[in-house]
N, C-alpha and C positions, 0 to 999 in steps of 0.2 A: 412171420410167426408171431403170434400174440402172446405176450408175456402175461403170466398170472397177475391179476390186479389185486394188490393188497390194499386193504383199508389202512387209514393212518393209524398205525399202532402206537399207543400212548408211550410205551417203553422206548420205542425207536425215536419218538419226538423228544422225550426226556434226554436221551443220549445226545441228540443233536443240539439241544439247548445248552447242555454242559459243554459241548465242543465250542459252541458260539461264545459262551462266557469266557472260555480260555483265550480265545482269539481276541476278544474285546479287552481283556486284561492286558494282553500284550500291546494292543493299540494305545492303552492309557500310558503304558511304559515307553511309548515311542520307539517300538521295535522297528527296524528297517523294513521297507516295503517288500523287497524280494524274500526276506525271511517270512513275513506274514503270508505272502501268496503261496510259498512253499508249504507252510504249515496248514493253510486252508485245503489245499490239494490233497496233502497226505492225510489230513483228518477226515475229509469226506470219503476217501478210499478206504480208510480203516473201518469206518462205519458201515460201508457198502462194498464188500470185497469184489463184487462183480463189476464195479465201476472203474474206468480209467478216466481221470479228470484232467482238464487243462484250463488255464486262464490265459486269455489272449488280450493284449492291450492294443489299442488302436492309436497309431501315431501317424500323422500326415496321410490319413485315409489308407494306411497299410497295416498288415498284421505284424504284431511283434510278440513273441512268446514271452508271457509273464512268468508262468510256472507250468511245467508239464513233465513232472519227474518220472512218470510211469510210461510215458509215450517213448517210442523209439527215437533215437537221436536223428536217424536219417528222415523220419517223418517230420520232426520239428524243423530241421534245416530246410526241407523242401518247401514248407509253407511260410517260412519266415520272409517277410517283406512283400508278400502277394497283396496287391491292391484289393480292397473290399469291392463288392458288386453284387448284382442280383442273382448270379449263378456261381458263387465262389464257395462251394461246400456249405456246411452248416454255419460255421463261425463267420466267414466272409459275408454270407447273405444275411445273417441275423444282425451283424453290425450295420450293414447297408440299409436294410429295411427298418431296423429298430423293433423287429418282432421276434418272438420265440420261433425257432425252426427245429421241427422234429423230422428227422430222416430215420425211418425204420430199417431201410435196406440201401446202403450206400451203392451197391452194385446197379440197382435200377433207378436211382434218384437222378433226375436231370440236373439238380444242383451240384452233383458230383461228377458229371460226365467228364470234365477235364482234370479231375484230381483223384478219381477212384482208383486208379492203378497204384497210386502212392498209398492210399489207405488199405486197400485189399492186400497190397504186397506185405504189409505188417500185420495183418489179421484183424483189422478194424472193419466191422460190418454194419454198425449203426452209430449215429451221432445225434445227440440233442443238444442245442445251443441256446442260451438265454442271454439277451443283451444286458450289459451292465451300464446303468445310467448315472449321470451325475445329478447333483441337486438342481442343476439348470436344465435337466431333462435331455441332455445330449449323450449320445452313446460313446463311452470311453473305453469299452472292451466287451468281451464275452466270457461266459463260463460254459464249458462244454462237458458233457458225459459221453464217453465212447463205450461201446460193448463189443465183445468179440463174438457176438451172436446177433442175428436179426431180431430186433426187440423194439416194442413201443413202451413209453414210460407209464408206470402205475401212478396213482394219486400221490403216493409217498415220493416217487421220483420227481414228479412235478413240484411238490413242496420243497424237496431238497435243491433242485435247480434254481427255483425262484428265490428262496431264502439265502442261498449261498451267493447268488449274484448281488443281492442287496448287501451282504456282509463284505463282499469284495469292494463294492462301491464305497462303503464307509472307509475301508483300509486305503484305497487309492486317494480319496479326497483328503483323508487325514494326513497322508504322506505329502500330498501337494501343499496343503496348509502349513504343515510343519516346515517343509522346505522353504516356502515363502517367508515364514516367520524367522527361520534361521538366517536366511539371506538378509532380511530386514534388520535383524538384530546385529548382524555383522557390519552392515552399512552404518547403523547407529553407532556401534563401537568404534569403527574406524573414524567416523566424524567426530565422536566425543574425545577419543584419545589423541588424535593427530591435530585437533583444532588449535590454532594459535591463541584463540580467546580463552580467557580463564573461565572454566565452567565447573560449577558445583551442582550435585543432585542432592537435595535436601528433603527430609521427611518433615512435612508441613507442621504437624501437631507438636512433635517433640523438638524439632529443630536439629535433629542429628544429621551429620553429613554422611549421606549414604554412599556417595562416590565423588571423586575429584579427578580432573584430567592432569596431564603432565604440566600444562601451563599453570594450573592452579597451584601445583606443588612448587614450581619455580617462583611463583608470585608471592605466595604466603610464607615460603621458607620452611615448611614442615615436610617430613617424609611422608609418602603416601600412606603408609601403615598407620601413622599417628593422626594425619589430617582426617582420614576416614573413621577415626574413633572419637573425633572431636564434635562439639555441638556448635552450631553457628553463633550462639551467644558468646563462645570463647573468642570469637573473631570480631563480631559486630559490637561496637561500644555503646549501641543504644540500649536503654532499659529493656530487660528481657520480656516484660509483660507487653510493652509497646511493640516490641519486635515480633512477638507471637500474633499480635493483632494484624500486623502488616502481612505476615505469612498467610493468615486466614483470608485477608483481602485478595491475595494472589490466588488462592485456592477456590474461593467461593464467589467472589464478585468480579473476577476477571481483571483486577488491577495488574499491570504488567511492568510498571516502571517505578523504580525506587532510587533514592539517593541516600547512601549510608557512609559511615566512617568505619573502616575496617583496620584492625591492628595486625601487623605482620609478626612473625616469630621473633624478630629483632627489636620489636617494641615500636617501630615506626608506624605512624598513623597515615593511611591513604584514604582520600576521597574517592568513592566509587559510585558508578551508576550501575544498577542491577536490573536486568530484564529477566523476569520470571514467568514461566508458563507451566500449568499442570501437565504431567504426562501420566498415562495410564500404564501400569504393569499388570502382571497376572494376579498379583496379591493385593496391591494397594495404589494409591495416587501420590506421586512425588512431585517436587518442584524442580524443574530444569532451569537453572539460573546462570545467565551469562553476565560476567562482571567485567566492567571496563574501569581502568584506572584513570580518573580525570583530575588528579591532584595537580599536575603541571598545567593543565588547561585552565583549571580554576584560578590558579595563581596568575597565569597570563591574563585571564579575564578581568581579575581584580586590578591588575596593573593598568589595563586599558581603560577600565572604568575610572580609575583614579586620574589618569592622564586626561581623559575626556572631561571629567569634572573640573580639573584644573584649567584646561583649555576654555571650558565654557565660562568659568569665573573671570579669566583674563579677558575673553571677548566682551563679556558683559561690562567689565570695568572700562575697557576701551570705548565701547559704544556709549556708555554712561558719560564718559568725559567728552566724547564727541557731541553728545546732546547738550551738555552743559556749555560747551564752547559755542555751539549754535545759539543757545539762549542768550549768552553774553553778547555774542556778535549782533544778534537781533536787537537786544536792548540798547546797545551802543549806536546802531544805525537809526533806531527810532528817536533816540535822544538827539542825535545829529540832525535828523530831519526836522524835529520841533524847533531847533534852534537856528536853522538856516532861513535866510530871508528870501532866497530865490526859489520861486514856486516850482520851476522845472526840475531844480535839483532836489527839492523836497519829494517831488513825485517819483523821481528815480530812486531815491532812498527808500521810500515806502514800497516800491516795486521789489526792491532787493530784500527787504524784510519779509515780504510775502513769499518770495522764493525760499527763503530760509525756513519759514514756517512749513512750507510744503514738504521739504526734506525732513523737518523735525517730526512731522506727523508720520513719515515713513519709518523713521527710527523708533518712534513710539510703538507702531504696530509691528514692524518687521523684525526688529532686533531686540527691543526690551521686553516685549510681551510674550511672543510666541514664535515658533519656528516658521521658516519660509513655507514649508509644505502646507502649513495650516492657515495661510493668509490669503483669502479670496479677494478678488478685485473690489467687490462691493464694500467689504469691510475696510478697505483702504480709502476709496474715493468718497464715500458718504461722510465720514467725519472731516475729511479735508475740504469738501465742498461747503459744509456747514461753517467751518472755521473761517474760510474766505468770505462767505456772505456776511458773517457776523461783524466783519470789519467795516461794513458800510451801513450808514445810518437811516436807511430807508427800506421799506418792505419789498421783498422779492418773492414772486410765486415760483417755486422750484418743482419741476417734475423730474424725479430721479428713478431711473429704471435700469438697474445694473445687476446681472446674475452673479452667482459666486464662481466665476471663472478663476482658476488658479494659474498664475503666470510666473515667469522668472522675475527675480528682484530687479534685473535691468529694465525689463518692460514696465514693472510697477512704478519704479522711480521716474522713468521717462514720461509715462502717462500722467503721473501726479503733477509734474512740472508743466506738461502741456495743458492740463486742465486749469492749473493755477493761472497760467498766462492768459488763456482764452476767457476764462471765467472773470478775471480781473478787468480784462478789456470790456467785457459786456457790462459789468457793474459800473465802470467809469465812463464809458462812452455810448452805451446802448440805451440808456434810460431816457424816456420822454416825459415831459411834465404832465401831458394829458392822459397817460395811462400808466398802470403799474408795470414794472418790468417782469417779464416772464422768461425763465431760463429752463431749457430741457437738456438733461444729460441722460443718454440712452446707450446701452451696450447690448449687442446680440451676437450670436455665434452662427456661422455657416462653415463648418469644418472644411478645410483646416485653417480657416480665417475667423476673425471676429471684427466687429465694426463698433467705432465710437462716434457718436453724434453729439455735438455740443452746439446748441442753437439758442438765440434770443429773438425777442419780438421788437428789436429796436428799429432805427432808421435804416440800417444797412449801409454798405458802401462798396466801392469797387476795389478789388485786390486780386494780385496775381501772386499766390504764395510761393510760387517757384521762382519769382524774380526778386532776388535779394536786394537789388538796388533801391527798391521802393519800400522795404520792410523796416520797421522800427526794431529796437533790440529784442523785444518780447517775441515778436513774430519770427524774427531771425532765429531765436532760440528754439521756437516751435519747429521751424523748418529743419534745423539741425538734429533735433531729437527724433523727428519723423524719419529722417534718413538713417539715423542710428539704429532704430528698431525695425528697419526695412519695411516701413509702412507707405501707403499711398494717401495723399491728402487732396480732397477736392473742396472748393469753397463756393458758396452761393451768397451773395449780398443783396439780393433784390428785396427781400422782405425780412429785414433783420440779418444778422450774421450767422451763417450756418457752415460749420466745419464738419466734414465727414472723413473719418480715418478708416482705411482698410489695413488691418494689421495681421501678419501671420502669428499663430499661437506658438509661443515658446514655453512648453509646459516644464514645470519644475521636476527634476529628476533626483 
């Protein structure tokens, strides 16, 4: 049976718009969703007395009655929980297909073949259903209009069913958003109130303390009611203008870390670290500030700094005295060497002074100038080499190629003494009258080892560096130090003296 097709009557449209405005006002006031759905169904039925309306929600692809006040209870109970599908009445099919479903005669519709007895049994003869879509365009429910007669919708009916579905969509999504917001606010409130850290929420422009958690109340010693009526200027002893500038940095430039002095209720001053970040509320931007008391830590750090400074001064004094003693010892040995008649003894004394100078250079570089971590091998060996060569009164062509390998102090000292001994031997015994003395010192890395090469262009000689019975004191010392730093030494004396050391790297830690 074809229902008379009314045009869109302006008066009826105006009445619907008034109804929609009332629903939207309730939405703004955060009315509960069940109440809103009930009011929508009742309102549409009041505007159109022949209509029996229902709102179905889709949960886990099943029908759930949202509001159907005028439908018989038995009908609602019968369709509750039915899975949606391609032939599940008007609402189940509309939800499944995402399209409007118009059934003029339930008795003859194939969509209702499994459910028509339920509908016809309570006098429902036609049903039009409109999908309710979310802003993501997914179907979240349906709005249906039932009639107790066989009927097709008019233009006005289509307007009503379409606009109402949109209104229900707004109500559902507003409810979901409000629920998520309420849940989020609860989580934030629990985090804020139960946190063991001291937390203040501050209005950045005025500096007013908007809120404080229980830890802040205990830390500052003010009751919550008083603390939340105070200004941060009442606590922070920094100049108020400077403090406002710092708050603006946190608000506009993303600065998040500050160090302040805060005064407690009992007058005690605490050194604090403040971590601030802007948070957005519905009305304004506030600063969420976590405060850590670092007073005791700062006191401990100052004590440590003082002790380290004192230790450094003591160590420098000790090393300075050692260096002075080395200098005195060196002068005494040189004076004794000059006054002694025996040339062999004089040479031995000169060798001893050379070794002392080697250690003195190490103290200059390693202890009195800079830290161990800052002393590369080349900065130690180069001045040492030049110092040794300067003791001899004839020209020497030196080839020096040493990278900035950083080693332990034990290795530096051993390599320095080894270089002193071998370089002194070359200067004393390797020079030939017919040609200038050439000396090469080279270091290179092949992880986890490095190599030290000391070579001259002298006459050369035969030597077994591993046989201590045929070594003088200097080469015996070289052999001992080589073993000490776990190095391997090979010697070649065919064309001058060539010493090659293979040394494991002991990095400074």
